C-alpha positions in Angstrom: 21.7 -47.3 35.9 18.7 -45.0 35.2 18.5 -41.3 36.3 21.2 -42.0 38.9 24.6 -40.6 40.0 27.6 -42.7 40.9 30.4 -41.2 43.0 34.1 -41.9 42.4 35.2 -45.5 43.1 31.7 -47.0 43.2 31.4 -50.6 42.2 28.1 -52.0 40.9 27.4 -55.8 40.7 25.9 -57.6 37.7 22.1 -57.7 37.3 21.7 -54.6 39.4 19.1 -51.8 38.8 19.7 -48.3 40.2 16.9 -45.9 39.4 16.7 -42.3 40.7 19.5 -43.2 43.1 22.7 -41.4 44.3 25.6 -43.6 45.3 28.3 -41.7 47.2 32.0 -42.4 46.7 33.6 -45.8 47.4 30.3 -47.6 47.9 29.8 -51.1 46.6 26.5 -52.5 45.4 26.1 -56.3 45.2 24.8 -58.4 42.4 21.1 -58.6 41.7 20.3 -55.5 43.8 17.5 -53.0 43.1 17.6 -49.5 44.6 15.0 -46.9 43.7 14.8 -43.4 45.2 17.8 -44.1 47.4 20.9 -42.3 48.6 23.7 -44.7 49.5 26.3 -43.4 52.0 30.0 -43.2 51.1 31.7 -46.5 51.6 28.5 -48.5 52.2 28.7 -52.1 51.2 25.2 -53.1 50.0 24.7 -56.9 50.0 23.7 -58.9 46.9 20.0 -59.2 46.5 19.1 -56.1 48.4 15.8 -54.4 47.4 14.9 -50.9 48.5 12.1 -48.8 47.2 10.4 -51.5 45.1 7.8 -51.0 46.6 8.6 -49.5 50.0 6.8 -52.4 51.8 9.3 -54.8 50.3 12.5 -53.1 51.5 14.9 -55.8 52.6 17.0 -53.3 54.8 15.1 -50.8 56.9 16.6 -47.3 56.6 15.7 -43.6 57.1 13.0 -42.4 54.8 12.7 -38.7 54.2 9.3 -36.9 54.2 9.6 -36.9 50.4 10.0 -40.7 50.3 13.8 -40.8 49.6 15.6 -43.6 51.4 19.0 -43.0 53.0 21.0 -46.2 53.4 24.1 -46.2 55.6 26.6 -49.0 56.5 25.1 -49.0 60.0 21.7 -49.9 58.5 23.3 -52.7 56.5 25.2 -54.0 59.5 22.3 -53.8 61.9 19.9 -55.6 59.6 21.9 -58.0 57.5 23.5 -59.9 60.4 22.1 -61.3 63.6 23.0 -59.3 66.7 24.3 -56.5 64.6 27.6 -58.3 63.7 29.5 -56.5 61.0 29.3 -58.0 57.5 33.1 -58.5 57.3 33.2 -60.4 60.6 30.5 -62.8 59.5 32.2 -63.5 56.2 35.5 -64.1 57.9 33.8 -66.6 60.3 32.1 -68.4 57.4 35.4 -68.8 55.5 37.1 -70.1 58.6 34.4 -72.7 59.3 34.4 -73.8 55.6 38.1 -74.4 55.6 
């Protein structure tokens, strides 16, 4: 965590780099994630392996970019991009567990 601010209740996975980033309360950042120049919305669940702002052309989840180049990541961005058809992350995980068992 470099030049970053973490809100109350934030969880950060192992091997994660946060640089010049603000993570609002109760968000969770998955393992092996890199976020630079990003604001993460409260309660947002960022999947493992996400890369944002490293460089911008390699962002793994499209999100709002301010005129100053700051990215603003919301749960809606994660849900829309990370799962086909916009299915919520929790629903896809539940289905995966059900089919594995």
